[in-house]
C-alpha positions in Angstrom: 64.1 14.2 10.6 66.8 11.6 10.4 67.8 12.1 14.0 64.2 12.0 15.0 63.6 8.7 13.2 66.7 7.2 14.9 65.4 8.3 18.3 61.9 6.9 17.8 63.2 3.5 16.7 65.0 3.1 20.0 62.1 4.6 22.0 60.1 2.0 24.0 57.6 4.1 26.0 56.0 6.9 23.9 53.2 9.3 24.8 51.3 11.3 22.2 49.0 14.4 22.4 46.7 14.6 19.4 45.0 17.8 18.3 42.7 19.1 15.6 45.6 19.4 13.1 45.8 15.6 13.0 42.4 15.5 11.1 43.0 18.5 8.9 43.9 16.4 5.9 40.7 14.4 6.3 38.8 17.5 5.3 37.2 18.2 8.6 36.4 21.9 9.2 37.9 23.5 12.3 35.7 23.9 15.4 35.0 27.5 14.6 34.3 26.8 11.0 31.7 24.0 11.2 29.7 25.7 8.5 28.6 29.0 7.1 25.4 28.7 9.1 27.3 29.1 12.3 29.4 32.1 11.3 27.1 34.5 13.2 27.4 32.4 16.4 30.2 32.3 18.9 30.9 28.6 18.7 32.2 28.5 22.2 28.8 29.6 23.4 27.2 26.7 21.5 29.2 24.1 23.3 28.1 24.6 26.9 25.5 23.0 29.2 23.8 26.4 29.6 23.4 26.8 25.8 21.7 23.4 25.6 19.4 24.2 28.5 18.4 27.4 26.7 17.9 26.0 23.2 18.4 22.2 22.9 17.2 22.2 19.3 19.8 24.8 18.2 22.6 22.9 19.9 21.6 19.6 18.4 21.4 21.3 14.9 25.0 22.4 15.3 26.1 19.0 16.5 24.3 17.2 13.7 26.3 19.2 11.2 29.5 18.2 13.0 28.5 14.5 13.2 27.8 14.5 9.5 31.1 16.1 8.7 33.0 13.6 10.8 31.2 10.6 9.2 31.9 11.8 5.7 35.6 12.2 6.5 38.1 9.4 6.2 41.1 8.7 8.4 44.2 10.1 6.8 47.8 8.7 6.7 48.6 10.2 10.1 45.7 8.4 11.8 46.9 5.1 10.1 50.5 5.7 11.0 49.7 6.2 14.7 47.5 3.1 14.8 50.4 1.1 13.3 52.8 2.6 15.8 50.5 1.5 18.6 50.6 -2.1 17.3 54.4 -2.0 16.9 55.0 -0.4 20.3 52.9 -1.9 23.1 54.0 0.9 25.5 52.7 3.7 23.2 49.7 5.7 24.5 47.8 8.5 22.6 45.8 11.2 24.4 43.4 12.7 21.9 41.7 16.1 22.2 39.6 15.2 19.1 36.0 14.0 19.1 35.7 12.9 15.4 36.4 9.2 15.9 38.9 9.0 13.0 41.6 7.4 15.1 39.3 4.6 16.1 38.2 4.2 12.4 41.9 3.8 11.5 41.9 0.8 13.9 43.9 2.5 16.7 43.8 0.0 19.5 41.2 1.2 22.1 43.5 0.3 25.0 46.1 2.7 23.6 44.1 5.9 23.2 42.1 8.1 25.6 39.7 10.7 24.3 39.8 13.7 26.7 36.6 15.2 25.3 34.8 11.9 24.6 33.2 11.4 21.1 30.5 12.7 18.8 29.2 9.1 18.6 28.1 9.3 22.3 25.1 10.9 23.9 24.2 11.7 27.5 21.1 12.1 29.5 20.6 15.6 31.0 18.7 14.2 34.0 20.3 10.9 35.2 23.6 11.5 33.4 23.6 8.1 31.8 26.2 8.0 29.0 25.1 6.0 26.0 27.5 4.4 23.6 27.3 2.0 20.7 23.9 0.9 19.4 21.9 2.9 22.0 23.7 6.1 21.1 23.5 5.4 17.4 19.7 4.9 17.7 19.3 8.3 19.2 21.7 10.0 16.8 20.1 8.3 13.7 16.7 9.7 14.6 18.2 13.2 14.5 20.2 12.6 11.3 17.0 11.5 9.6 15.3 14.7 10.3 14.2 16.5 7.1 17.0 18.9 6.2 14.5 21.5 5.0 12.7 21.7 8.3 14.0 23.3 11.5 14.7 20.9 14.4 12.2 21.3 17.2 12.3 20.5 20.9 9.8 17.7 20.3 12.3 16.0 17.9 14.9 15.5 20.5 14.9 12.0 22.0 14.6 11.2 25.7 16.7 9.0 27.8 15.8 5.3 27.4 16.6 4.6 31.1 14.9 7.4 33.1 12.5 8.4 30.3 12.6 12.0 31.7 15.8 13.6 30.6 16.6 15.0 27.1 19.5 13.4 25.4 22.4 15.7 24.6 25.7 15.2 22.8 28.1 13.2 25.0 31.1 15.3 24.3 32.8 17.3 27.1 31.7 20.9 26.7 33.3 24.2 27.8 32.8 24.6 31.6 32.7 20.8 32.0 35.4 18.6 33.6 37.3 15.9 31.7 36.0 12.5 33.0 37.9 11.5 36.2 38.3 7.9 35.0 40.1 9.2 31.9 42.4 11.5 33.8 43.2 8.7 36.3 44.0 6.2 33.5 46.4 8.6 31.9 48.0 9.5 35.2 48.5 5.8 36.1 50.2 5.2 32.7 52.6 8.1 33.2 53.5 7.1 36.7 53.8 3.4 36.0 57.5 3.5 35.1 60.3 5.9 35.8 61.1 6.8 32.2 59.2 8.0 29.1 61.4 8.1 26.0 59.4 10.3 23.7 56.5 12.9 23.8 54.8 13.3 20.5 52.7 16.5 20.1 50.7 16.3 16.9 48.5 19.0 15.4 48.2 21.2 18.4 49.9 24.1 20.0 49.2 22.5 23.4 49.1 25.9 25.1 46.3 25.1 27.5 45.7 22.6 30.3 45.9 19.7 30.3 48.0 19.6 27.2 50.9 21.5 28.7 50.7 19.4 31.9 51.2 16.1 29.9 54.2 17.5 28.0 55.8 18.6 31.3 55.0 15.3 33.0 56.7 13.4 30.1 59.7 15.8 30.2 60.2 15.1 33.9 60.4 11.4 33.0 63.2 12.2 30.6 61.2 12.4 27.3 62.5 14.2 24.3 59.6 16.1 22.6 58.7 15.8 19.0 56.2 18.4 17.7 54.6 18.0 14.3 52.4 21.0 13.4 51.5 22.9 10.2 51.5 26.2 12.1 54.7 28.3 12.3 54.8 28.3 16.1 57.6 29.7 18.1 59.2 26.5 19.6 59.9 28.5 22.8 56.1 28.5 23.5 56.3 24.8 24.1 59.5 25.1 26.1 61.4 23.1 23.5 65.1 22.4 24.1 68.0 21.7 21.9 67.4 17.9 22.2 63.8 18.3 20.9 62.3 18.5 17.4 59.8 21.0 15.9 58.8 19.6 12.5 56.6 22.0 10.5 54.2 20.4 8.1 50.9 18.5 7.6 50.8 15.5 10.0 49.4 13.3 7.2 52.6 13.9 5.2 55.1 14.1 8.0 54.2 11.3 10.4 54.4 8.4 8.0 57.8 9.7 7.0 59.0 10.1 10.6 57.8 6.7 11.6 58.7 4.8 8.5 61.5 2.8 10.1 59.0 1.5 12.7 55.8 1.0 10.7 57.0 0.7 7.1 54.6 2.1 4.4 51.5 3.6 6.1 49.6 3.2 2.9 
């Protein structure tokens, strides 16, 4: 950890890939464990456009539970540490695979984070594809959150698009079988290609075994980055192609990140 700290202090351009393990200490259930109610369902089948088309009420019921869990959670010390790192290092960029909004609630600068799968706080029209954020999205979500918990959600309870009036509103997150927004991919690509060197690639709370996670690690490595993995899982470092110059730090991100970054950010609180 000492050598990792020393390297990070001298790093100017840092890229980070953030996974579900970042939010583990905030008490959020894993994707597959959103609640006992869903144990009889294949969660991957609940997060597709086809599933919403077949049973919009069921899919919204699932997502309401996820939204409630995210809102009840609080950013942990890892979220805070990364937000402070962003303020200390203007050339730091985080790529998040999370949809819980905890990084934003930790005051991570919006210009220094891209959410690959969007956010639970957004909704989208199934007809005109309008993406609603902020107050408009909150209005739609609030109407669903206020639904009596002892009554099953019905199709008639789901709000329609305020623009076209015709399409049902669905969760705005990127589901299985859907593509990551092109503007997000372009912004990340432009950042990576803007300069010849990336000093450090942080991989936090994810095994990053699937695209595009693996692609970002390789892109950073080609720019000379040393890789720092922080993950509670006892992964085989060879899976990520780690080399002698890299670090694999096993542990809870909420405990390890503030320690690793202490020389840059001080006490994360």
